N, C-alpha and C positions, 0 to 999 in steps of 0.2 A: 302086708307086714304092718304090725301095729307100731305106734310111736315108740313104745318101750323096746320092742324088738329091733327097730331101726337103730336106736341109740346103742344097743348092745352089739350091733354088727361091726365087722371090721371096716377099716377105711375103704378098702377096695369094694366091699359089698355096698357101702353107702354111696360111693362114686358111681357104681353100676346103677343104683336106683336113680341117682341124680341125672345120669345121661338119659335114662328112659323117660324122664319127665321134662328135661330142659334141653337136651341135645340128642334126640333119639337117633342112634346110629343106624337102626334098621331103615330109617327114611333118609338120613343125611348121607350115608355112604353111597348108595346108588345114585342119588340125585347129584351129588358133587362129583362122583365118578363120571357120570354122563356129561356134566358141565365141563369138567376139565378135559376129558377126552375129545369132546366135540370142539372145544376151543383150539386145542393143538391141531386137530385134524382140519378144521376150517381154515386155520392160518396157512397150512401147507397147500390146501386145495385152492385158496385164493391166489397164492403165489405160483401155482402150477409147479410145485416142487414135490418130490417123493415124500411119503410120510416119514417122519423122524423115527429114531430108535425108541425102544420101550422106555429108556431112561427119561426121555422128555415127558412121556405120559405119567410115569411114576412121580417125578419131581412135581409136575403140575398138580397131581392129585394130593400129594403130601402138603404142598403149600396152601392149596385152597381149603383143605381140612383145618390147617392151623389158623388161617384167616377167619373162618367162620367160628371156630372155637373161641378165638380171641374176641370176636364181636359178641358172642354169647356172654363171655366173662364181663365185658364192658357194660353190656345191658344190665347185668346184675348190680353193677355200681350205680348206674343211672336210675334204676328202678328200686333201689334199696328202700328208700323211705316209703314209697307207694306200696311196695310189697309188704312191708312191715305193718302198715296201717290197714290195707284193703285186701291183701292176698296172703294172709299168714299161713295158708296151706302149702305154699311153695317151699321147695327144699331148704333154702337158706333161712327164711324167717322161722320155719318150724324146727330148725336146728339139726337137720340131717347132715349137712356139711357147712363149713364156715366159708365166708366170703374170702378170707385170707387164703384158704387152700385153693379155691377156684382161681384166684388171681395168680397164685404162685405157679399153678399148672399152666396157665395161659402164658405167663412170662417164660417158663421153661421151654415152651413150644417154639420160642424164637430160635433156639440152637439148631434143631434139625432142619427147620425151614431155611435159615440163613446158610447153613452148611451145604444143603442139597442144591440150593439156588446157585451158590458160588461154584460148586463142583460142576454144574451143567454149563454155566458161563457167568463170569463176573458181571456182565451186563444185566443178567436176570436178577442178580442181587440188588442192583440199583433200582430196578422196578419194584422189587419187594419193599425196599426202604421207602419208596414213594407211597405205597399203600399204608405202611405203618405210620408214616407221618400224617396221612389223612385220618387214619384210625385214632391217632393221638388227639387231633383236633376234635373228632367226634366225641372222644371221651370227655373233653372239657366243653362240649356243646358249642364249639367255636367261640368260646369266651362270651357268649351272649345267650345264655340259657332261657332267660325270661322272654327275650325278644323272639326267639325261635318257637317257644311253646305257644306264643300268641299267634303264630303264623304257621299253621300245620302244613300248608303247601310249601313254604320255604324250608321248613324242617325236613319235609320229605325229600325235596330236591338236594339239599345239602348232604343228607345222609345216604341217599341212593347214588350219589356221584361216586361212591366207593365201588359200585358194581363195575362200571367200565374200567376203573383203575385195576380192579382184580382181574378182569378179563384181559387187560393189557399184559399183566404178568403171565397169565395162562397161555395166551397166544405167543407171548414172548419166549416161552419155553421152546417154541419152534423157530420164530423168526429172528431172535437174537443170535443164536448159534449160526443160523443160515446167513446172517449178514444184511438182510434188507427187510423193510416193513412191507407186507403184501398190499397191493392196491385193493381198495375197497374194504379194508379192515374196519373203517369207521362205521360201516353198516352193522357189523357184528357188535361193536362197542355200543352203538346207539340201541341196538336190540337188548343188550345186557342192562342198560340203564332203564329202559321201559319195562323189561321183565322183572327187574328189581322192584319197581313200583307195583307191578301186578301182584307179586308175592306179598308185598307190604299191605296193599289194599285187601287182598284175600284174607290175610291174617287179622285185619283190624276193621273189617266191616261186619258188624254183629247184628243179630236180631234184637229187637227192643227188649225181649225177656232176658237176654244175656248181658246187657249193659250193667256195669257195676259202678257204684259211687267211687269217685276218685280215680278211676281208670279211664284214660283218654283213648278213644277210638275215632276213626274217621267218621263212622256213622253217628257217633254222639256229637262230634264237633261240627260236621257239615250237614248231617241228615242223611238218610239212606239214599234218596234220589240223587243228590249231588255227589255223594261218594261213589255211587255206582256209575255215574256219568264219568267221573274221573278214571275209574277202573276201565271203562269202555274205551276212553281215549288212549290210555296207556297201552291197552291190548291192541287197539287199531294201529298205533304207531309202530308197535313191535312187529305186527304182521307186515306192515309196509316195509319196515327195515329188512325183514326176512326175504321179501320178494326182491328188493333191490340187491340184497346180498346174492340172491339167486341169479340176478342179471350178471353180476360180476363173475359168478361161477358158470355162466352159460347154461343155467338150468332154471330160468324164471318160472316156467309152467310147473315143473316138478315141485319146486319149493312152495309155490302158491297152493298147489293141490294138497301137499303134506300139511301146510298150515291150516287150510280150510277144513280138513278132516277133524281137527281139534277145535278150531275157532267156532264152528257152527254149534256143536253141543255146549261149548263154553258160553256162547251168547244165549242159548236157550236157558241154561242154568241161571245166568245173570237176570234175565227177564223174569224167570220164575220166582227168584228171590225178591225182585222188586215188587211183584204182585202179592206174594205171601212171605214176608220176612220172618221165618221161624228158625228154630235151632237146627232142624234137620237140613233145611235149605242153606243155612249159613255154613254148615260143615261141608255140604256138597260144593258150595262156591269156593271154599278154601282148597278143597281137594282138586277141583278142576283148574284152579289157578296154578297149582304146582304142576299138573299134567300138561297144561298149555306151555309153560316155560320149558319143561323137559322136551316137549315135541318140537319147539322152536330150535333148540340146540341140535337135536338129532337131525332135523330136516336140513339145517344149514351145513352140518358136517357130512351127511351121508347122501344128500340129494345128488351130488355129482356121480355117485356110483349107480344111480338109477336111470335107466333109459338112455336115449340119445340126447342131442342138444335141444331140449324143449323146456 
């Protein structure tokens, strides 16, 4: 669609274009669906409780969609100046939709998320409020934007800390109504933190030909070798967390095998990109990062259904 045709389109049509570019539902819905379902299921498996009703799964999915949508909206605020100067082709700088509209929609999403959380259990709403509080701090860059931007590692840790908080909400859709926190839930939360880093590195490790002036990436800040090393460490700790989670589930061997099935090709792609960092391999690295994260959650949630106690 040309720029003139975009401007003539209805608001709904322009929002549909926006989602395809900035919040692609075709990728986001299955990924977050698996993330939320795996979190609820893993919580029940770790506690050796029956799976909860479908309402827990639906509420977890709705809440996580709202969280990620709101994070996208806050990214639009944080990146507004950079996008205006260096990425004018993005939807908001080119005038497809206004930042005000995106923020309004993100704010309106509070209502269904809060209502559904409270309806499931008031305790889940308290956890949701905790995530929103952290999200608020992220929006203001923890009131130290210059300091954080000079320390990419600290920036990463401070922002990825929201991932275990989100997972606390998602697992909480099971354990809050049930009345007790599952033993070993920390392994799942640690895996969420590491996998958040994996996704972040996968998105922001670029081939030299793809680097753009004014746009910060880990590869431009740290160099390719160092940023890939950080990605490897995050992936390794995520795998270790998965295996320990498997121990709590009495399925260490099964979870380890499930993890290795995806870890080995991911490691091959990582090494391949290190040797020849080009656009094609960059895209492959990003794709495998997402698949690895998806595999981790599915393994943790469904390994107890596979085989005996191995």
